[in-house]
C-alpha positions as CSV (number, residue, x, y, z in Angstrom):
1,M,97.2,114.6,40.2
2,L,99.9,115.2,37.3
3,S,98.1,113.7,33.7
4,R,100.8,112.2,32.5
5,V,101.2,108.3,33.3
6,V,103.5,107.1,35.9
7,F,104.6,103.7,37.1
8,A,103.6,101.8,40.5
9,A,105.0,98.3,42.2
10,G,105.0,97.6,38.1
11,I,101.9,98.5,36.9
12,L,101.1,102.2,35.1
13,F,98.3,104.6,36.2
14,A,97.7,108.3,35.7
15,V,98.1,110.4,38.9
16,P,94.6,111.5,40.0
17,A,94.5,114.7,42.5
18,Q,94.6,114.7,45.6
19,A,92.8,117.4,48.7
20,A,94.2,116.4,51.8
21,S,95.8,120.0,53.9
22,V,98.7,121.3,53.0
23,A,99.1,121.5,57.6
24,E,99.3,117.6,57.4
25,A,101.9,117.2,54.4
26,A,104.0,120.3,56.3
27,A,104.0,117.7,59.5
28,S,105.3,115.6,58.4
29,G,108.5,117.5,57.1
30,S,108.4,116.3,53.7
31,I,107.2,119.6,52.3
32,P,109.9,122.2,52.2
33,Q,110.1,125.1,54.7
34,S,110.1,127.7,52.4
35,V,106.7,126.4,50.8
36,T,105.0,125.8,54.3
37,L,106.1,129.1,55.0
38,A,103.8,130.4,52.8
39,V,101.1,128.7,52.5
40,A,98.9,131.7,54.5
41,F,99.2,133.8,50.9
42,S,96.6,133.2,48.9
43,H,97.5,134.5,45.4
44,D,96.0,133.0,42.1
45,L,99.7,132.8,40.4
46,K,100.2,132.7,36.9
47,P,102.9,130.1,35.7
48,E,106.6,131.7,37.2
49,A,108.7,129.4,34.5
50,K,108.7,128.4,31.1
51,F,108.6,125.7,29.7
52,D,109.7,124.1,26.6
53,A,106.8,122.3,24.6
54,S,109.7,120.0,23.6
55,L,111.1,119.0,27.4
56,S,107.3,117.5,27.9
57,A,107.1,115.7,25.2
58,Q,111.4,114.2,26.0
59,V,109.8,113.2,29.0
60,D,106.8,111.0,27.5
61,H,109.8,109.2,25.5
62,A,111.8,108.5,28.8
63,F,108.7,106.9,30.5
64,D,108.3,104.7,27.2
65,L,112.0,103.9,26.8
66,I,111.3,102.4,30.8
67,R,108.7,100.4,29.5
68,S,111.7,99.2,26.6
69,G,113.4,98.4,29.1
70,K,116.5,100.8,28.4
71,Q,115.8,102.9,31.5
72,A,120.0,104.0,31.2
73,K,118.8,105.7,28.3
74,A,115.8,107.1,30.4
75,V,118.1,108.1,32.6
76,N,120.7,110.0,30.2
77,L,117.1,111.7,29.0
78,F,115.8,112.7,32.2
79,D,118.9,114.3,32.8
80,K,118.7,116.5,29.7
81,V,115.2,117.7,31.0
82,I,116.5,118.5,34.5
83,A,119.3,120.4,33.4
84,S,117.4,122.4,30.9
85,A,115.0,123.2,33.4
86,D,118.2,123.8,36.2
87,Q,119.4,126.2,33.2
88,S,116.4,128.6,32.9
89,L,116.0,128.5,36.6
90,A,119.5,129.3,37.0
91,G,119.7,132.1,40.4
92,D,116.7,131.4,41.5
93,S,117.0,130.2,45.0
94,R,113.4,130.0,45.3
95,A,111.7,126.5,46.4
96,R,110.3,125.1,43.1
97,L,107.0,123.9,42.9
98,C,105.2,122.0,40.9
99,R,101.9,124.0,39.1
100,S,100.0,120.7,38.8
101,D,100.2,120.8,42.6
102,R,97.0,121.6,44.7
103,T,98.9,123.5,47.0
104,A,100.6,125.5,43.8
105,H,97.3,127.8,44.0
106,S,97.7,129.2,47.8
107,V,101.4,129.6,48.4
108,S,103.8,132.9,47.5
109,P,105.4,133.7,44.4
110,K,108.0,135.1,46.6
111,Q,109.1,132.1,48.3
112,V,108.1,129.3,45.5
113,V,109.0,129.4,41.6
114,L,105.9,127.2,39.6
115,V,107.8,124.4,37.6
116,D,105.5,122.3,34.8
117,G,104.9,119.6,36.7
118,A,107.2,117.3,33.4
119,L,109.8,118.5,35.6
120,C,108.4,116.7,38.8
121,D,108.0,114.2,36.9
122,A,111.0,113.5,35.3
123,H,113.0,114.1,39.2
124,F,111.0,110.7,39.8
125,G,110.6,108.5,36.4
126,K,115.0,109.3,37.2
127,G,114.7,107.9,40.4
128,Y,112.0,104.7,39.5
129,A,114.6,103.8,36.3
130,L,118.0,103.9,38.9
131,I,116.2,101.3,41.1
132,D,115.6,99.4,38.1
133,L,119.7,99.6,37.3
134,G,120.5,99.1,41.0
135,R,121.0,102.8,41.9
136,G,118.7,102.3,45.3
137,D,121.6,105.1,46.9
138,L,120.7,107.4,43.7
139,A,117.1,107.5,42.9
140,E,116.9,108.4,46.6
141,T,117.6,111.9,46.0
142,E,115.7,112.0,43.0
143,L,112.6,110.1,44.5
144,L,112.6,112.9,47.3
145,K,113.1,115.8,45.3
146,A,109.7,114.7,43.4
147,M,107.8,114.3,46.3
148,Q,109.0,117.5,47.9
149,M,108.1,119.5,45.1
150,A,104.8,118.5,44.6
151,P,103.9,117.8,47.8
152,G,99.8,117.5,47.4
153,D,101.0,114.1,45.7
154,A,100.6,110.6,47.6
155,H,101.5,108.7,44.5
156,F,105.0,110.6,45.2
157,A,105.2,109.5,48.7
158,N,104.2,105.5,48.5
159,E,107.0,105.0,45.8
160,Y,109.5,106.9,48.7
161,A,108.2,104.5,51.0
162,E,108.3,101.5,48.7
163,L,112.5,102.3,48.3
164,F,112.7,101.8,51.9
165,K,111.4,99.3,51.8
166,S,113.0,97.2,49.5
167,R,115.8,98.1,51.6
168,R,114.0,96.4,55.0
169,E,113.9,99.9,56.9
170,W,110.7,99.5,58.6
171,Q,110.0,102.5,60.0
172,K,111.8,105.2,57.4
173,S,109.4,102.7,55.0
174,Y,105.9,103.0,57.6
175,D,106.8,107.5,58.0
176,A,106.8,107.6,54.3
177,F,103.6,105.5,54.0
178,A,102.4,107.4,56.5
179,H,102.9,110.2,55.6
180,A,101.0,109.8,51.6
181,W,97.8,107.8,53.9
182,A,97.8,111.8,55.7
183,I,97.8,113.6,52.3
184,A,95.6,111.1,50.4
185,D,91.6,112.0,49.9
186,K,89.7,110.1,52.3
187,D,86.6,110.1,49.7
188,K,86.4,105.7,49.8
189,T,85.3,105.8,46.3
190,G,87.0,109.4,45.7
191,P,90.4,109.6,42.8
192,D,92.5,108.7,45.6
193,A,90.6,105.5,46.7
194,G,94.2,103.8,45.4
195,L,96.7,105.4,47.3
196,A,95.5,105.6,50.3
197,A,94.8,101.7,50.1
198,R,98.4,100.9,49.1
199,A,99.5,103.4,52.1
200,L,97.5,101.6,54.5
201,R,98.9,98.8,53.1
202,G,102.2,99.5,53.1
203,M,102.2,100.8,56.5
204,G,100.4,97.3,57.4
205,Y,103.1,95.7,56.3
206,D,105.9,97.7,57.6
207,K,103.9,97.1,61.1
208,M,103.9,93.0,60.4
209,Q,108.0,93.5,59.4
210,M,108.3,94.7,63.0
211,G,106.5,92.6,65.6
212,D,103.1,94.9,65.4
213,L,100.5,91.9,64.1
214,D,97.9,93.2,65.6
215,E,97.9,97.0,64.1
216,A,99.3,95.5,61.4
217,A,95.6,93.5,60.7
218,R,94.1,96.2,61.1
219,L,96.0,98.8,59.0
220,F,95.5,95.8,56.1
221,R,91.5,95.5,57.2
222,Q,91.6,99.0,56.6
223,S,92.8,99.2,53.6
224,Q,90.1,97.0,52.4
225,D,88.6,99.9,53.0
226,Y,89.4,101.6,50.0
227,E,90.4,98.8,47.9
228,P,87.2,95.9,49.5
229,G,89.0,93.0,46.0
230,S,92.1,93.4,46.9
231,E,94.1,90.1,47.2
232,A,97.6,91.8,47.9
233,A,95.5,92.5,51.4
234,K,93.6,89.3,51.8
235,F,96.7,87.5,51.5
236,E,98.9,89.4,54.3
237,L,95.6,88.5,56.7
238,G,96.3,85.7,56.5
239,N,99.4,85.4,56.4
240,I,99.3,87.2,59.4
241,A,96.3,85.0,61.1
242,R,98.4,82.1,59.7
243,K,101.7,84.1,62.3
244,Q,99.1,84.7,65.6
245,A,98.1,80.9,65.4
246,I,101.7,79.9,65.9
247,G,102.8,82.6,68.5
248,S,105.1,84.2,66.1
């Protein structure tokens, strides 16, 4: 969906387009209510919120800072970008939606203001950097904002799920991974294949931690339909088999 290169589990990759229905995403509760209500309208909208091109460049630079291990400086730069956007949108109470999100073409301008995707990346990047700084408590808010502003982005949903996984909050993590799976395109050879596989592996890992080994194994096997060569899935399936063999 976003053309900017973003982070996932320590690996950089470009986020592909999403193609699942808004109804699936809305059912998970991740889309702001105003966005859900507006989906019934169909408008060919033009970008409404002005975004200085230099701010987009600053977002790119902030991601470079993260790559260089300068997370605190990256957070400061992301904050400047977010503050600038907040100032330009002061007094606008509409929900913010990334104009690059797949849902942007079908919402009402009465309910939603379209914003540049760089702003969504800024919230996501800030959250990612805060996790590296050991401030997952603050990161949660930023990752949630990014996910709400881009409700069709399975990558953001996967990252949100990873935060709960790191806290060993298995059910919350599972629910977020399940949302990522719901909104990911299901084409096994499509651009979302990696995101779908990651969501399924996350669901499988959480189920394993919650003691449901049969369901965990099923999810890991299903993930292999999208990433047949996944070493992570292979390892966890072996781990599950060993646990089942000894009755643990």
